[in-house]
N, C-alpha and C positions, 0 to 999 in steps of 0.2 A: 254670486257665489255656489247659488243650487246647481247650474252649469256645468262646472268646476269641478265639482263634488259628484255627480253622475258620469259625466269624463271623466274623470281617476277609477272611479270604480267598474267603468267599463274597458276601459285600456287593460286593468290592475287580472279583471279576469279573463277579457280575453289571449293577454299573454298568456296566461295558469293555462287557458284549454288547448292553443296553441305547441305547449310543452308537454302537456300530454298525450295530444295527440302523434307529435312525437316519437314520443318513447314512452309507453304508460311504465314507468315506473315507480320505487316506492316515493323518490323522493319527490317526484312531481303530483304524484297524487297529496300527499304534505304541505307543497304549495300551493296548490289549488285550495288546501280544507283550509289552510291558511289565510287566502286572498277572498275567499269566500266570506270567515270570520268578520273581516276584516272588514270588508263593503257592508254585511248589513247591518256593523253596529254604525259605522257610519251615515249610512243612508237613513238608520231609525231616528236617530238621533237629531239629522236635517230634518226630518217629516216632525218629529217633536217638536223644535225648538220654531218652523212652519207655520204650526196649527196648534201649536201652547197648548199640546196633549200631553200631561207630566205620565198617562199610563204608559205613553208609548216605551217610554226611555223608561221604564220600570221594567217592561217587558222585554225591551234590550238588555237587562242585564244579565238574562241567564243564555246567550250568546255570547259576555262578555266573559263569563265566566271560562267561558274554553278558549280566549283571547293570548293567554301564555303558552295554554301547555299547545295549542296552534302555531306559534310561531318558535318555542322549543325545539320539536318537532320536527320542523321545515329545519333550520340551521343545524342538528343535527345530522339530517339526509342528504344538506346540500351537496351537490358534487362529489360523492361517496360510494367508489365504487362497487361494493358490497353491499351499499343500502344498511336495513334493519339489522345485516349479521353484523357489522361494523360498529356498532352505538355499544356500546359497555360498559359492565354493572353499572359502575356508581351514575351516568348517564340518564339509564334504566330509572333508577331509584327516585333520580331529580325530576326526571319524568312525570314518572306516577306521583310524587309529591308537586307537579301544576296540575292535576287536576284538583288541588283540593278547595281552591277557587271557587270552582266550580260546583263543587260537589255544597258548599257553605250559600252559593247563590240557589242553590237547588233547593235545599232545607232550610233557608228562612224567606221569611217576607222582603221585600226589598227594604221596608221601612227599616229594616235593623243596619242595613247599609249607608244609606243617605235619603234624606228628605228637603221639599222645598216650599219654604210657607207660601210665597209668592213666585211660583215659578209663572205666569201670564207676564210678571212685571220685569223678573231679569230670570234668566237661564242659569243660575247657580244651585250648584247640589253642595250641600253643605253633610259634612261626616262627620256618625258619631263613632266609637273607637271600633266596633267592629269594622266598619269601611273604611279605617286608614288603615288598618292589619289587612284589609280585601286589597283595595288602590295600589298601598305600601310595596304588596308581595307582587302582583301583578306584575308594577314594575320593574323592580328585582331579575323578578323570571324574565323577563322582555330585556334585561342589559344580560344578563347570561349568556341570550340566543345571541344578542350582539359580540361579544365575546368567542363565542363558536363560528362567524363568517370569521370573525378577525384571524382566528385558528388556522383555518379550513386554507385563507388565502394566504398564509402566512407559511403554510405546506406545500404551498404549489413553485415547483420550476421555472426559469425567464419564460417558457412560451405558455407555459398553461397558466399563469399569472395574464398576459396580456389579452388572455381569450375568456377568464374568469371573469375579472378585475369589473368591467361595466354589470353585469350581471348582480354579482356579489355587492357591491357600490348598491345597486337599485334595490334591492332586498333588506340591506343595512338602511336606508333613507325610509323604506314603511314604517319598519322597529324603532328608528329614531323618532318621527312621526309620534306613535304611541309613547314610545317615552315621557317624551316631552309633554306630550297630554297630561298623563296619568301622575308627570312629575308639581302637580299643582297640592293633588292628596299628600305629599308628604311637605310642602312648601307652604301648605295656606291650607289646610284641613277643607279644603272643597274643591268643586271640579266646574269652574268657569265653561258651561257648554260653546261659549262666541270662538274658544280657541277653535272649536273643528272648526272654523274656515282654512287657519293656517295651515290647518293637518292635513283637509284637503287640496294645499297648494304644492304640499310637501311630496301626497299621492300621488300627483299630476307628474309631478316634476318625476316620479321612482317609476313610474311607469313607463314615463319616456325613454329613459337611463336605462330601464329591463329591455325593451324592445331594441333598441342601441347594444344591448349586449348579446343580445340572442343574436343579431349579425350577427357579430365575430365572434360568437360563441363555437359556429356550423355545426359542424358532427356531435358537437360535446368533449365535456373532457369529465374523466371519470374518476377522483385522487380514493387512495384507498391508504387506509391506516397500518401504518407497520405493524408489523408481529409482537415486535421488542415493547412494545406502547402497548399494543393490548395486554400483555405478559407483566408491564411493570403494572399497568391498570387494573388487574387481579392480584395482582399484591398489594397495590396501597388500597386496594378495598378491603383485604384480609386485615391490616394494619388498622383500617379504623374498624371494622367490625372488635376486635381488638379490644383495639379502646374505648367502644363504647359498653361493652362487657364491663371494662374494669368499672367505668360509672359504676355502671348501671349495680354493680356488685355493692362496689362504695355506698349507695344507696338505701339501696338494700337493709348492710350491716347497721349503718346508721338509724334507716326505723325499726329497727328490730330488736337494737341497744344491747347489740352485741359487744361482750367485752375485748378487749386489746384491739375493739374494730381498724386500727392505723396501722397495725404493726402486722398484723391476720392483710388487710388489702395488699401492702406493701409487699408480701411473701408470693399472694397469689399473683400479682401482677409481676414478677421479678420471675417467679417461676413460668408463667403462662408466659413471659416475653421470650424466656430461651427457649421453651417449647417452640411456639412459633417460628425464631430463629432457626431452631434446627432440623423444622421442617421444608420450611426455605432453604437447605442447603443440602437439601436429600436430593443428588440428583435424577432419583429416582421422582419422586413431586414433582420435578420441576418436566422430566419430560413429559408425566402426566398431563401433566397446565398445557401444556403445549397443544399435542394430541388433544386434548378437547377443544381449545383454540380452534385448530385444523378442523375438528371435526363440524362446530358450529357455526364460525364466524367465517372462513373462507375456503372458496371453489377450488384454490390452488394448496398444496401441500407447503410448498416454499416461497420466500422471496428471492427469486433464484437469480437478480440486483443483484442484493446483501448477500448471499452465500458465494456468488462469484469472485464477489471483491474481499471480503475476507477470506477466502482459500488464497487470491493473488497475494495478498494483504502478506498472508502466513508465508508462504512459499518464498517470500523476497526477506527475511529474516535470517536462514540459517544463514553459517557461513562455511560446514562443512558437509560430506556427504553426512555423516549419520547423523548431527541434525536434521538438516532437509528430510530422510528415512524418518525420522521421528513427528515430526511435523505434519506430515503426509498422516501416517497411523492413526496418531490425535485428533486430525479433524474430521475424519471419516468418523472415527468414533463420535466427535460431538454434533457433527452435522444428522446421521442419522439414529442416534440414540443409542449408543453399542459397547458394551462391558468393554473389552478390550481389540488388540488388534494386530495381525505380525506383516511383515515384507519377503516376499521372496522375488530376487531375483535373481537370474543368471549369468553362472561363473563363466567364463569364456574358457579356463582353463580343464575345470573339471568338468564341463558341458555337462550340470547338472540347473537346477534351480537351487537355489538354497536359502535358509532364513538369516535375511541381515539387522532384523530388530521385530522389536517390538513394542507393544505400550498395552499395561494393564494383564499382559499376556506372557506366560510361559515360553521363555523360549526352546526351539525345538529342534534335534537336529535331521527332523525327515529333510529328505530332501526326493525332490521329483524329476526325474530324466524329460527329456524333450517328447517322449516317445509316449508316456506314461498315460492314465487316462485323465488323469484332470487336465493333464497341458493339452491334450487333444479337444478335450471338451471344448475347452476356451479356446483354441482356433479355429475350430470346424465352426463353433455357434458365435463367436464372437459376442456374446454377450455373458450377463453376472450370473453367478450361478447362485441358489436359492437353495438351503438345503430341504423343502418343501418342493424340488422338483422330484419330477417319475424322474431317476436315473437310474436303474436296478444297476448295470454295470459300473457308474462310478463308486457306487456307495457299497457295491461290494469293493470296491480293489481300494480305497481312501474312506473305508465307514469306522476304522479302528482311530483315525487324525481325526476326522470328523468330528465325532460324539467323544474321545480326549479330551481338546479344545470348544467344545457347547460351537462349533462352525456354524453359522450361520448365513454368511455372505461371500463368495469368493470374488474380486473384482480384477478383472484382466487387466496390463498396464499394455497396452499398444505403441509400436513407432514404428512407422513406415510398415504396416501388416506385422509386423515381429513383434512376439508375446515379449517386452524386456523383462516382465516377471508377475507377479501379481498381490492381490490384499486379499488376507484371511481376517474375515468381520466374526468378531465373535455373538454371545446373545443378547437379545437386543434390553434394555435396561427396561422400559413398561410392558407390562404383557400385555395393556391394552391396544400398544400399537399393531394397526396393519400397513405391512407393506407392499404398493400397489408399483403399476406402472412409472409412476413419478419419482420415486425413492430408487428406481433402475435406471433410468435415462437421467438424472443428475448423477449417480454412479459412475457411469461412463463416461460424465461429461469430463469432472475433474478429473477422471482417470485418463484421458487426454493429456491434459494439463499436468500432472502430477510426472506421467513417466518422462512428457517434453525437458522438466526442468527437474529429472535423475540424468536424464541422459546428458543433458549441459552440464551439471553438475561435473559426471563421470569424466567429460570432455574436458572440463573448467579445470581438473587434476592433473589428467593428462597432459594437458598445456602446459602446467608450471613442473612436470616433471621432466617433457623435455626440455625447459627452458636451462634447469638445473643438471640437467645431461652437457645442455649447450655452453651452456658454463664453465662446465668442467674442461668440456671441450676445447674454448677460447683457449682458457688458463694452459692449458696444457700444449700448445698450436705454439704460445707463447718462450713458453718452456721449452718444449723442443727447437723453435729457432734462436732460443740464446744458447742452449746445448750445441746445435750446429756454427753459431761464430766461434765458439771457444776451440767445438773441434778442429774448423779452417784453420786459425790462428793455431795451435798444433801442428795441423797437418804443415802448414809453411814452415815452422820450429823445423820436422824432420824432414823436408827435403833440403834445408841449409845444412841439418849438422851431418849431411854424407861429405860433405865438400868442406866445412868449417870447422869438425870436429877436435880437430887436433889445434884451433887457434884459442889460446890461452881466454880473451877477450871474449869472444865468442861463446865459450862455456860460462862465463860471467855473468852473460848474456842469456842462455838459455835456462841459467838456472833461476833466474830473478821472473826469465817468461815464464816458467812455468811453474811459480811459487806464485805470483800474481794470478795465471789461469786457475790455479788447484783452490786458491782464497776464494775466487766466483764464485767456482761450482758452488766450493759450500753454504758461499751464503743465498746463492740459488737454491737449494739443497734446505736451507731451513726457512726460503717462504714458501715451501711446497708445504712443509709443517702448519701456517698458519692462510691458509685459501682462503679461509672464511671473515679474514681480518684487512683493513685498510691499514696499507700500509703508508706512514708517514714520508715527505719528503723532509731526509735532512740538510736543510736548509742553509748553505753556509759561504764565506766570502770563499770564488774561489775562482783562480788563476787561467784563463783560458788560452793561455800559452804553453804554461806549466804544463796544463792535461795534456795536451797534446805531443807533447816531451816525454808522457809516462805512457800515452798508448797507442803510438807507433811502433815501440817496439816490439808489443804487443804479437804484430801481426809483421813480424822481420821477413825482411826474405825481402821483399817490394822497396821497387825504388820511390823513396816516399820523401820529399824535400816539405821540411817548415820554416813556413817564414811571417814575418809577421816581430808584433810586439807585443809585450807583457798588458793584459785586461783581466779586471778585477767584476766578477759578476757573482749574482746571491742563488746562488742553485746547489744540487744535491749531485756530487761528481759523480759517481757509481753511474745516476743514470745517462750525463750529460757524458760519458767516457765508452756506457753503452751504444748512443749516440753515435759519435763521433767512430767508435770499431765497428759498428754496419753500415757506416758511408765509407769505409778506409777498406773494409770485405768487397762491400761492390764494388769499389771503381777498381780495386783487384780482380776480380773476376771479367769486369765491361773490357780491363786491358790487357794489353801483350807484355810480359816480362821488361821492355828494351822502354817501353815508354813510361816516361815518367811520371809522380803526382806529387801533387802539395795538398800542406796542409795549411793556410793562409788564417792569422787570429788581427782583428783589427779593431778598433771604434767607431768608421764613418759606414755610415750616420749612427752606429748605436753599436753598443757590445757586440761583435762577434765572430763566426769559426766559421771559415768554410772547405771542401775538399774540394780539387778542380782535377777533374782525368781527360784524360784522351783518348779514352775506349769508346767504347761503340755506339756510344748515345740512347736516349729514346724518338720517338714518333711526335708529331706534335697532336697528334691524335690519342695516341695514348696519355701522353701529361693532360689534358682535359679531360679525359674519362674514368681512367682506374688507375693515377698515380694518387698514391697514399690509402688505394681499397684493399681493404684484406681482402685475403688468396687470392688477389691476382698477382700476375708476375711474367715477366720477359724470360727467364730462367727455363732452362728443362728442367734441373731441380729443387728450384724455389721454393717455400711456401706463400712467398707473397704476402707475409705476416710483418716484416723487416720494418719498413718504410712506416707504414699502419703505427706502431710502435713507437715509434722515431716519434711521429708526429701527436700522439698523445704523450709522452713527454715534456717535450718541447712546449704544447700547451697549459701543462701543469705548471709551467716555470712562467709561463705569460707571455712564450714568444713569438716565434712565426720561423717556419723553413719556406725560400723561396730555392724553386728550381727553372738553373738556364741548363736545354738543353740540344741540341740535334744530329741526327743520324750520320754516324759517321766520322765526328766530329768533337763528341767528348760531352760529359758534363760536369755541374758545376750546383754543389748541393751548398746555400748560406745556410746557419742556422745565425734568427736575430736574438737577443736575449736583453730582459729590459735593465736599464743602467742602474748601479745601486747608489741607491739614496744619500 
């Protein structure tokens, strides 16, 4: 076992030295220190057992007092990018407390902590009360070190995890070996030094795992504690100090016998708690704490990944331009610790930059032309303007505005090299904060994203308005088409009136047709009053033969024959009549006056009505590609909307339209409708 112990110690020290040579960081120095302490203790105990020299074990106790401190420090610095600066205040206090075992060993003789009546016969150390607390505290601190390693490993991403896994587990095995060894003190109030042999085996396995982890680690992985965690730690530390002070106050009052001590303690605790809460709700205090963390613990002022993600999430929430503008200004104020801001955007109609939104700042009527000193500065310099910049011309031109609103920065919003607008930012919240190139770079970076969001939102609203205009245009097209059909029917009636006006039957038909047409026009006007409402179909039993007989007179003057039988369907009579009128007018316009047009009704294979003409017909290419498409027609004066409207009406009834047509031979339009249940 001696060879195993020596080999384990050599491997551990060698690995620590290799890490230190590869990178001389505080984490590697701490790890080397912890390994040296561990190996010294292990080798000292091994020698004392071989030579039965109790004095060697007593001397090793001085180094043993540093064991908890060494591994706690190593676990706190392990794989941390910021090194010592990332160790939080609470952890630093705990680290200081971990030196207490060393001070106890240093200031008191070893007999106060352990004794061995017959060390030569059995290598067992018996622990008095002081020794129990000493080794119990060492074991507890080692357990905390293990917890630190677990937190570090849990904070890694998948790539870092696989590179750190073996090394972290190896360090954990070294600490576990110590925990198991010193757990005897708590369980049995003794330490059996024969357990050293088992500890040496674990240390050898840990050393082998460390070397395997070193190969996978490559260039090394550095983790960094987030700024939010550091900020929360300071808050928790403050709360902890508050609770300790309240406890000390209670003990002091009890010791001095102050009357009404319970009432006084409660009153002071509540008052102090409210004061502490108000302090942490203070924007200035919170900003000062963040400035303090940046100056003392971090190389970079901002966690850019976090800032970018948070800003992107903010931009994704707004539903309108006004909300988006407010979000952008408030985000700038929160990120950079400023008291308020205003957004200026370019107005195309007035050709000026004007204030469109503000946050914690009074709105202003101030306007800036593209030729103003400020806008020219932003275009030429393409950088953030600071009130501390040495620019006499700009300050002279806009000094009144800058002073009135306490302007600290002006951030340009570029889009395709043009200035879409700019953000005016107010005074800093913290007087301790100094703004550097990092602030300016981040301002410009998120300004690009903000300008893209503003332009996209503006385009989206323009598209929405164009769709509304398009919808109105489509409705107008349908209305015009219906009016054209009614005018065509009246035109036919007027042409025939010249020849048949003296005929009493014609007069009756003409009056009836005029009445029907006027009624339909009035119905169309009533529909225009409710453009935004969805019109429900008036589904009632409709006789298709009767519908044809009522519709044909509306296009009187043409040679139209009605054939077929009575057929009942469920439908909207007015809508179906509109389809039939459209078919008849198309047939009349495609045929000459002498050629007959037929309207047929029937039930095979299902209820139908069709219009048959012998006119000009349509080509197969037109039928396949353009028939029923809106705004496509073969007529010189047509709108190309009639058949599209007809198909929508029939589809709403659950039916279909079949078309058969050949050029020069005419067309057949057949409407099939569902049977009545």
